[in-house]
C-alpha positions as CSV (number, residue, x, y, z in Angstrom):
1,X,-79.5,-0.8,-108.4
2,X,-78.4,2.8,-107.6
3,X,-76.7,3.0,-111.0
4,X,-80.0,1.9,-112.7
5,X,-81.9,4.6,-110.7
6,X,-79.3,7.3,-111.7
7,X,-79.4,6.3,-115.4
8,X,-83.2,6.3,-115.4
9,X,-83.3,9.8,-113.9
10,X,-80.7,11.1,-116.4
11,X,-82.7,9.7,-119.3
12,X,-86.0,11.1,-118.0
13,X,-84.3,14.6,-117.7
14,X,-85.0,14.9,-114.0
15,X,-81.5,14.2,-112.8
16,X,-79.7,16.3,-110.3
17,X,-77.0,14.6,-108.2
18,X,-76.0,16.9,-105.4
19,X,-72.2,17.0,-105.3
20,X,-70.4,18.3,-102.3
21,X,-66.7,18.6,-102.8
22,X,-64.4,17.1,-100.2
23,X,-62.3,19.8,-98.6
24,X,-58.8,19.7,-97.0
25,X,-58.1,20.9,-93.5
26,X,-57.8,24.5,-94.8
27,X,-61.2,24.3,-96.5
28,X,-59.9,24.1,-100.1
29,X,-61.8,21.7,-102.4
30,X,-60.0,18.5,-103.4
31,X,-60.6,17.4,-107.0
32,X,-58.5,14.3,-107.3
33,X,-60.3,11.0,-106.3
34,X,-57.3,9.5,-104.5
35,X,-56.7,12.7,-102.5
36,X,-60.4,12.7,-101.5
37,X,-60.1,9.1,-100.3
38,X,-56.9,10.0,-98.4
39,X,-58.7,12.9,-96.8
40,X,-61.6,10.6,-95.7
41,X,-59.1,8.2,-94.2
42,X,-57.4,11.0,-92.4
43,X,-60.8,12.4,-91.1
44,X,-62.0,9.1,-89.7
45,X,-58.7,8.2,-88.2
46,X,-58.8,11.5,-86.3
47,X,-62.4,11.0,-85.4
48,X,-62.2,7.4,-84.2
49,X,-58.7,7.4,-82.6
50,X,-59.2,10.1,-80.0
51,X,-57.9,9.8,-76.4
52,X,-60.4,8.8,-73.7
53,X,-62.2,11.8,-72.2
54,X,-60.7,13.2,-69.0
55,X,-64.1,13.3,-67.1
56,X,-66.1,10.3,-68.3
57,X,-69.9,10.6,-67.7
58,X,-71.1,9.0,-64.4
59,X,-73.6,6.4,-65.8
60,X,-75.2,4.1,-63.3
61,X,-75.1,0.3,-64.1
62,X,-78.3,-1.4,-65.2
63,X,-80.1,-3.5,-62.6
64,X,-79.7,-7.2,-63.4
65,X,-81.6,-8.8,-60.5
66,X,-85.1,-8.5,-62.1
67,X,-87.9,-10.7,-60.7
68,X,-88.5,-13.1,-63.6
69,X,-90.2,-16.4,-62.9
70,X,-88.1,-19.1,-64.7
71,X,-90.1,-22.0,-63.3
72,X,-92.3,-24.1,-65.6
73,X,-95.9,-23.1,-65.6
74,X,-98.2,-24.7,-63.1
75,X,-101.3,-26.7,-64.1
76,X,-103.5,-23.8,-63.0
77,X,-101.6,-21.4,-65.2
78,X,-102.0,-23.8,-68.2
79,X,-105.7,-24.2,-67.4
80,X,-106.1,-20.4,-67.3
81,X,-104.3,-20.0,-70.6
82,X,-106.4,-22.7,-72.3
83,X,-109.6,-21.0,-71.0
84,X,-108.6,-17.7,-72.7
85,X,-108.1,-19.4,-76.1
86,X,-109.7,-17.4,-79.0
87,X,-110.8,-19.0,-82.2
88,X,-111.5,-16.9,-85.2
89,X,-113.1,-18.4,-88.3
90,X,-113.0,-16.6,-91.6
91,X,-115.0,-17.9,-94.5
92,X,-114.5,-16.5,-98.0
93,X,-116.7,-17.5,-101.0
94,X,-115.7,-16.8,-104.5
95,X,-118.3,-17.4,-107.3
96,X,-117.7,-17.3,-111.0
97,X,-120.1,-18.3,-113.8
98,X,-118.5,-21.7,-114.1
99,X,-116.9,-22.5,-110.7
100,X,-117.9,-22.0,-107.1
101,X,-115.0,-22.0,-104.6
102,X,-115.4,-21.9,-100.9
103,X,-112.3,-21.4,-98.6
104,X,-112.4,-21.7,-94.9
105,X,-109.5,-20.5,-92.7
106,X,-109.4,-21.2,-89.0
107,X,-106.9,-19.3,-86.8
108,X,-106.4,-20.3,-83.2
109,X,-104.5,-18.0,-80.9
110,X,-103.3,-19.2,-77.6
111,X,-102.7,-16.5,-75.0
112,X,-100.3,-17.5,-72.3
113,X,-100.5,-15.9,-68.9
114,X,-97.7,-16.2,-66.3
115,X,-98.4,-15.5,-62.7
116,X,-95.6,-14.7,-60.3
117,X,-96.1,-14.9,-56.6
118,X,-93.8,-13.4,-54.0
119,X,-93.3,-14.4,-50.4
120,X,-92.4,-12.1,-47.6
121,X,-89.3,-14.2,-46.6
122,X,-86.9,-13.9,-49.5
123,X,-83.2,-14.9,-49.5
124,X,-80.6,-13.7,-51.9
């Protein structure tokens, strides 16, 4: 796909591919493709194979004991969710000189509500 895009831009006369030469450690440009690849390998090996930092950052662990209700919903919660059901009806009519078409689309959205209760005597 990129090659198609580049070719189209060249044919249209609006082509400019920015080229930045790969440089060696002294800052001299490398012209040979294989030498450029070798320099990229060297660069990423140095970048990714560093020793661990001497003073790692002090990052606090995330809280994992979140109050999430994993019990099945109660009958009251189901009743409340069913009471908040929204029904939307969209009717579209298309008429031409020879045919009349009527399309009716009904969308029903069920909104679920979860209620959590907490008691004062908790045990962990």
